[in-house]
C-alpha positions in Angstrom: 65.0 42.7 3.6 64.6 40.7 6.8 62.5 42.0 9.6 62.3 41.0 13.3 58.5 40.9 13.3 55.8 40.2 10.7 52.1 40.8 11.4 49.6 39.0 9.2 46.1 40.4 9.1 43.3 38.8 6.9 40.8 41.3 5.6 37.3 40.6 4.5 34.7 43.5 4.3 36.3 45.4 7.1 36.0 49.0 5.8 34.1 50.2 8.9 36.9 49.3 11.3 40.1 49.7 9.4 40.7 53.3 10.4 40.5 52.3 14.1 42.8 49.4 13.4 45.4 51.6 11.8 45.2 54.1 14.6 46.0 51.5 17.2 48.1 49.0 15.3 51.0 51.2 14.0 51.6 53.0 17.4 51.6 49.7 19.2 54.2 48.2 16.8 56.3 51.4 16.7 56.6 51.2 20.5 58.2 47.8 20.3 61.4 49.3 19.1 62.1 46.5 16.6 61.9 46.2 12.8 58.5 45.1 11.6 56.2 44.7 8.6 52.4 44.4 8.4 51.0 42.2 5.7 47.3 42.8 5.0 45.7 40.0 3.0 42.5 41.1 1.3 40.3 38.0 0.9 38.0 39.2 -1.9 36.3 42.1 0.0 33.3 43.5 -1.7 33.3 46.8 0.1 35.9 49.6 0.1 38.5 47.7 2.1 40.9 47.5 -0.9 41.0 51.2 -1.5 41.5 51.9 2.2 44.3 49.4 2.3 45.9 51.0 -0.8 45.7 54.4 0.8 47.3 53.1 4.0 50.1 51.5 1.9 50.8 54.9 0.3 50.8 56.4 3.8 53.2 53.9 5.4 55.0 52.1 2.5 58.1 51.4 4.6 56.3 48.8 6.8 53.0 48.0 4.9 52.4 45.3 2.4 49.1 44.3 0.9 48.3 41.0 -0.7 45.2 41.1 -2.9 43.3 37.9 -3.7 41.2 37.7 -6.9 38.3 36.2 -4.9 37.2 35.0 -1.5 39.0 31.9 -0.3 38.6 32.0 3.4 40.4 33.2 6.4 42.9 30.4 6.7 43.9 30.6 3.1 44.5 34.4 3.7 46.7 33.5 6.6 48.7 31.0 4.5 49.2 33.6 1.8 50.5 36.0 4.5 52.8 33.3 5.8 54.3 32.9 2.3 55.1 36.6 2.1 56.5 37.0 5.6 60.2 37.9 6.2 60.2 38.2 10.0 61.8 35.9 12.5 58.6 36.1 14.5 55.1 36.2 12.8 52.0 37.3 14.6 48.5 36.8 13.3 45.8 39.3 14.2 42.1 39.9 13.5 41.1 43.2 11.9 38.1 43.7 14.1 40.1 44.7 17.2 38.8 41.9 19.3 42.4 41.1 19.7 44.0 44.4 21.0 47.2 45.2 19.1 48.6 46.4 22.4 48.8 42.8 23.5 51.3 41.8 20.8 54.3 42.7 23.0 53.2 39.9 25.4 53.6 37.3 22.7 57.0 38.7 21.6 58.2 38.6 25.2 57.1 35.0 25.5 58.7 34.0 22.2 62.0 35.5 23.4 62.0 33.0 26.3 62.7 30.3 23.8 59.2 29.2 22.6 58.5 28.8 18.9 54.7 28.9 19.1 52.7 31.1 21.5 48.9 30.8 21.5 46.6 33.1 23.4 43.6 32.6 25.7 41.0 35.4 26.0 40.7 36.6 29.6 37.1 37.6 29.4 35.4 36.6 26.1 33.1 39.2 24.6 31.2 36.7 22.6 27.6 35.6 22.9 26.8 32.8 25.4 26.0 30.2 22.8 29.3 30.8 21.0 31.3 30.5 24.2 29.6 27.3 25.3 29.8 25.7 21.8 33.5 26.7 21.5 34.3 25.1 24.9 32.5 21.9 24.0 34.2 21.6 20.6 37.6 22.4 22.1 37.3 19.5 24.6 36.1 17.1 21.9 38.8 18.2 19.5 41.6 17.9 22.0 40.5 14.3 22.9 40.4 13.3 19.2 43.5 15.1 17.8 45.8 15.4 20.9 46.2 19.1 19.9 46.1 21.2 23.0 44.8 24.6 22.0 42.7 26.1 24.8 41.1 28.9 22.8 41.0 27.8 19.1 38.9 30.7 18.0 41.4 33.4 19.1 43.5 34.7 16.2 46.2 36.4 18.2 49.1 34.0 18.0 52.9 34.1 17.4 55.0 31.7 15.3 58.7 31.2 15.0 60.5 31.3 11.7 61.0 27.5 11.9 57.3 26.9 12.2 56.4 29.3 9.4 58.9 27.6 7.0 57.4 24.2 7.8 53.8 25.4 7.3 54.8 27.0 4.0 56.1 23.6 2.8 52.6 22.0 3.2 50.2 21.9 0.3 47.0 20.9 2.2 43.9 22.2 0.6 41.9 22.2 3.9 43.6 22.8 7.1 43.4 24.7 10.4 46.5 26.8 10.6 47.0 27.1 14.4 46.7 23.3 14.8 49.1 22.7 11.9 51.6 25.1 13.4 51.2 23.5 16.8 52.1 20.1 15.3 55.3 21.5 13.9 56.3 23.5 17.0 59.1 22.2 19.2 58.1 24.3 22.2 54.5 25.5 22.2 52.9 27.5 25.0 49.9 29.8 25.7 49.4 33.1 27.5 46.3 35.0 28.6 45.4 38.2 26.7 42.7 40.8 26.9 39.7 40.6 24.6 37.5 43.4 23.4 34.2 43.8 21.7 34.2 44.0 17.9 35.0 47.6 16.9 32.7 47.4 13.8 30.9 45.0 11.5 29.8 41.5 12.5 31.3 38.1 12.7 32.1 36.4 9.4 31.6 33.0 10.9 28.1 31.6 10.8 27.1 28.5 12.7 27.6 26.5 9.6 31.1 27.9 9.1 32.1 27.0 12.7 30.8 23.4 12.1 32.8 23.2 8.9 35.9 24.6 10.6 35.7 21.9 13.2 35.1 19.2 10.6 38.3 20.4 8.9 40.2 20.4 12.2 39.1 16.9 13.2 39.3 15.1 9.9 42.5 16.9 9.0 44.5 15.8 12.0 43.0 12.5 13.1 41.6 9.2 11.9 39.8 8.7 15.3 36.3 9.5 13.8 36.7 6.7 11.2 38.0 4.3 13.8 35.3 5.2 16.3 32.6 4.6 13.6 34.2 1.3 12.7 34.0 0.2 16.4 30.5 1.5 16.7 29.5 -0.4 13.6 31.0 -3.6 15.1 29.1 -3.1 18.3 25.8 -2.4 16.5 26.3 -5.4 14.2 26.8 -7.7 17.2 23.8 -6.2 18.9 21.7 -6.6 15.8 22.8 -10.3 15.5 21.8 -10.9 19.1 18.4 -9.2 18.5 17.8 -11.4 15.5 18.6 -14.6 17.4 16.4 -13.5 20.3 13.4 -12.8 17.9 13.9 -16.1 16.1 13.9 -18.1 19.3 10.9 -16.2 20.5 9.1 -16.9 17.3 9.9 -20.6 17.5 8.9 -21.0 21.1 6.1 -18.4 21.6 4.8 -18.0 18.1 4.6 -14.9 15.8 3.3 -11.6 17.3 2.9 -8.1 15.9 3.3 -6.2 19.2 7.0 -5.5 18.6 6.6 -4.3 15.0 7.1 -0.6 15.8 10.1 -1.4 18.0 11.7 -3.1 15.1 10.9 -0.1 12.9 12.5 2.2 15.5 15.7 -0.1 15.6 15.7 -0.2 11.8 15.5 3.6 11.5 18.3 4.1 14.1 20.6 1.7 12.3 19.8 3.5 9.0 20.7 6.8 10.6 24.0 5.4 11.8 24.8 4.1 8.3 24.0 7.4 6.7 26.2 9.2 9.2 29.0 6.8 8.5 28.7 7.3 4.8 28.9 11.1 5.3 31.9 10.7 7.5 33.7 8.5 5.0 32.6 11.0 2.3 34.3 13.8 4.3 37.6 12.0 4.1 37.2 11.0 0.5 36.3 14.6 -0.4 39.5 15.8 1.2 41.5 13.3 -0.8 39.7 14.4 -4.0 40.5 18.0 -3.4 44.1 17.2 -2.7 44.8 15.0 -5.7 43.3 17.5 -8.1 46.2 19.8 -7.0 44.4 23.0 -7.9 45.8 26.2 -6.4 44.3 27.0 -3.0 44.1 30.7 -3.7 45.2 33.2 -6.4 47.0 36.4 -5.7 46.0 39.2 -8.0 48.7 41.6 -6.9 51.0 42.5 -4.1 51.5 46.1 -3.0 55.0 46.6 -1.6 57.4 49.5 -1.5 60.7 47.7 -2.2 61.3 46.8 -5.9 64.7 45.2 -5.5 65.7 41.9 -6.8 65.0 40.0 -3.6 61.4 41.4 -3.4 60.7 40.5 -7.1 61.9 37.0 -6.4 59.7 36.9 -3.3 56.6 38.1 -5.2 57.3 35.5 -7.9 57.6 32.7 -5.3 54.4 33.8 -3.6 52.4 33.8 -6.9 53.8 30.4 -8.0 52.6 28.7 -4.8 49.1 30.0 -4.7 46.0 27.7 -4.7 42.2 27.7 -5.5 40.1 25.4 -3.5 
């Protein structure tokens, strides 16, 4: 059964805030006066999130569906699994921690109806710590220059996608990807709007500093060859500089004789060049690792079960299709 709107929400250890989410999400969607479905994707939660989701499914089976992973595969894999299960003409992604108010969804729907097929969102006043805000802005600027993907607030989950974009994303089999950027590439008419942002209702951020760094590595290496090209150019410049230095030292030795005063300078130059080489090896390894993961063709995630009310032929076919296209990293 087709719906006008699908809302995809990844869940990972969110038991403390799910009741508040339900209390605000369902009334907000009911007020839209359009057919909708909510797809919760449990990403291997270790708390009571699954039982809470199951109870909510029993309470509102007409609009609630729950996709359960057999382990933890990451937020973006959860979103992709949700995309696979969507039936709406418009799909909205939302965080479960209420930093994205559900009451803001209507703004994205209104913008989509103006003819856009991708609507991102920019937080009006971010409720994050100062270091996260500054780091995010710096990475956004660097990423935009490298990938030509214009996403002002890449850390904000509240986004809307047209059916055409969702279908194209579902055709991709990338093991590592950044979903908003991938969708932006496929969109014919993308845009952004400003939305409100609230403090986390419960729990704590699932993204550590390392996770944020990894996310940006995936984003940059997944959508651009600029890092490799920049490193190649830097290597060429350093090679020419090193050759010039060797020639200078040779001429100095011939005309002025050997001296040991510059020994530590040479050590410093040598260590710098070694650092550049090691960085380059790591960068190349990042791309090679992505290729390795892709050619192994392992499933990105595994769906354990799907809780859904309808048991007709169409839904059985949908469930089968979802399970066949799952992947483990």
